[in-house]
N, C-alpha and C positions, 0 to 999 in steps of 0.2 A: 622743211626739206629733210630728207633722209637719204644718205648715199647718192645725193644728186638728183633725187626723184621727188617731185612735188606731191604732197599729201594734203587732201582737203579735210581730213579728220584725224583724230588721234587713233592710230591703228595698233592692234596687238599682233605682232608678226610671228606666225607659227608658234603661238603660245597657248597652252591649255589654260582655260579660265580657272583660276583658283577659287572654286566654288564647290561645295560638297554636293551640289545637285547637277554637276556637269561631268559626265564621264561616258565613255563608250566601252562596250564589252566585246565587240566583234566588228570586223570590216564588213561582214555580211549583215544585212538588215535582219533583225531577229523575227523571223516569220515561222509560225507553226507549220508542221507538215500537212495538217488538214485544213489549211487556210482557204483553200479554193474548192472544198467539197460541197459548199452551198453556193447558189448562184447570186448574182448581184441583187435581184429583186427581193430575195429572202433576207439578204444582209440589210437592205434598206428598211424592210419591215421590222426587223429585230432592233436595229439602231434607233429607229423612230420611237419604238416602245420604250427603250432604255432612256433615251434623251428626254422623252416626255416625263418620265419618273424623276430625272434630275431637276427639270424645271419645276415640277411640283414640290420637290423637297426644298427648293429655293424659295418657295412661297409665291411663285408667279401664277397669275390667273389665266389659265389656258382657254378660257371661254372668251377672252378679249380678242377682237378681230385681228389685232396686230400680232398676236402670239399663237393663235390656234393652229396655224399651219407651220410654225417654226420647227417642231420636231421632224416633220417630213422633209422640210427644206434642208435641215442640217444633215439628215441621213443621206439624202441624194447627193449633197455636196461632198460628204466624206467618201462615198463609194465611187461616184462618177467623175469627181473633179480632183479635189486636193489630195486624195490618197490613192488615186488610180494607178500610180507607179508601183504599188505593192503587187499588182497582178502582172506576172510575166507575159500574159497575153497582150498587154498594152505596150510592150516594148516596141519601139519603132523598128521597122524593117530597114535594112541598109543595103545599098548596092554600091560596090566599089568599082572604080574605073582605073584603067591603066594610065599611068602618068606619062602620057604621050608627049607632053611638052618638055619632059626631062627637067621639070622644075625641082631644083635641089636646095632651095633656100627655105627658111623658116616660114610657115604659114600660121598666122595668128587670127583667131576669131575672138574678138574682145567685146566686153560689155554685154554678155549674154545674161538676160534676166534670170535671176534665181528667186523663186518664191516657194519656200518650203515651210515645214512646221517642226518646231522643236519637239523631240519625242519625250521630253521630261515634263512639259507643261501644255503641249499642243497649242502653242501660240506661234505666230509667223516668224520665219527667218527670211529677211528680204535683202537682196544684194545683187552682185554681178559676178559672173564667172568669166575667166579669160583662159582660153584653151589654145595650145600651139602644138605643132608637130612638124617633123621632117618626113617627107614621103620616102618609103622604102620600096617604091615601085607602084603603089596604089594611092589613089586619092578618093575622097568622099565628097558628096554634095555638101555645101556649107550649111544648109538648113538642117542636115542630119545631125550635125554637132550640136546645134541649138536644141533639137528635139531630144537628143540623148541626155543633155543637161537637165531638161525639163522632166524627163522620165524618172531620173534618179532623185530629182527634187520633190516629186509629188508622192511623198511618203513621209512618215515621221522620221526625222533625221537628227544627226549630230554633224556639225559642219566638217569635222575632220573625216568622218566616214564618207560623207558626200564627195569630198575632194578626191579621196582615194578611189572610190567607186567609179567616178567619171574617168580618172586617169587609167585605171585598169581596163575599163571598157574601150577607151580610145586605143590603147595598146593592142588589145585583142582584135578590135574592129579593123585597124589599119595595118596590123601585122608588123609593128615596129615598136622598139623600145624608146624611140626619140619623141617623148611626149612631155608636155608641161601643163599643169592645171593650177590656177590661182583663183581663189574665191575670197571676196571681201563682202561682208554682210553685217547687217544690224539684226540683233536678236531681241525680239519683244519680251522674251522672258527676263532679259536684263533691263530693258527700257520701261516696261509697263508694270513690273512687279519687283519684288526683292530689293535690290540696290537702287532701282529706278534711275539708271544712268542712261540718258538719251544721247550722249555725245560720243560714246565709244563705239568702235567697230571691231570686228574680228577678221583677221586675214589668215588663211591657211593655204598651203601649197603642196604640190606633189611633183617632183622633178625626176626625170628618168633619162637614160641614154645620154645623148649629147647635151642635154640641159643640166647635167651634173657639172659640166664645164662652166666655171664662173663667167667667162666672157660671153658664152652663148646665153646663159641665164640673164646676164645684164642686158643683152640685146632685147630679150623677151620683155624684161621689166621696163625698158625704155619705151617699147611699143605700147605697153599697157598704160604707163603713167604720163608720158609726154602730152602736154596740152591740158592736163588736169590741174 
């Protein structure tokens, strides 16, 4: 238990990992200005060639039936799936609605799946995002919150940046400062390599507006952790 809240794992709360390979340089994802001058099909072709070279350097036999199509599969996965959030054309469209019910309490969308990739080693970050806001007159369909989390997750990431990017998007999207985002995730760059610690998790948060009030923040955390 911590502050009256049940924790299922040992969590690092808002704490930067003390590891010389964990850092972020910008809130914006570092993308070159010419990143989208070539189309997806050419990107797949180029990545396939490069990944084939990596496999060959590793000594793998690409004539084997199990491996021969792996470079193409990896290339398509990179461009069309796990890193498609790099392309702003894949950003979900959002329609806002008037808050006709005059609902003025906290809305929480919890346990949103996060599946991202560490930008330092390109291995998975797997966890949950919890997003809350108070309406300033507009509301958004609940699935759009999930889709926006997924959009920012589908790119090489640092968890701190991902948390802030989602919070900033929510504030802009809903035209309100009253937003909270909390992400708890396991990093395979910690679990599968390096220190090889499979029991620790990382928690990051971004609180704004009303959520800077400790009582409001505690209400949000109770919604997130009660029953866990």
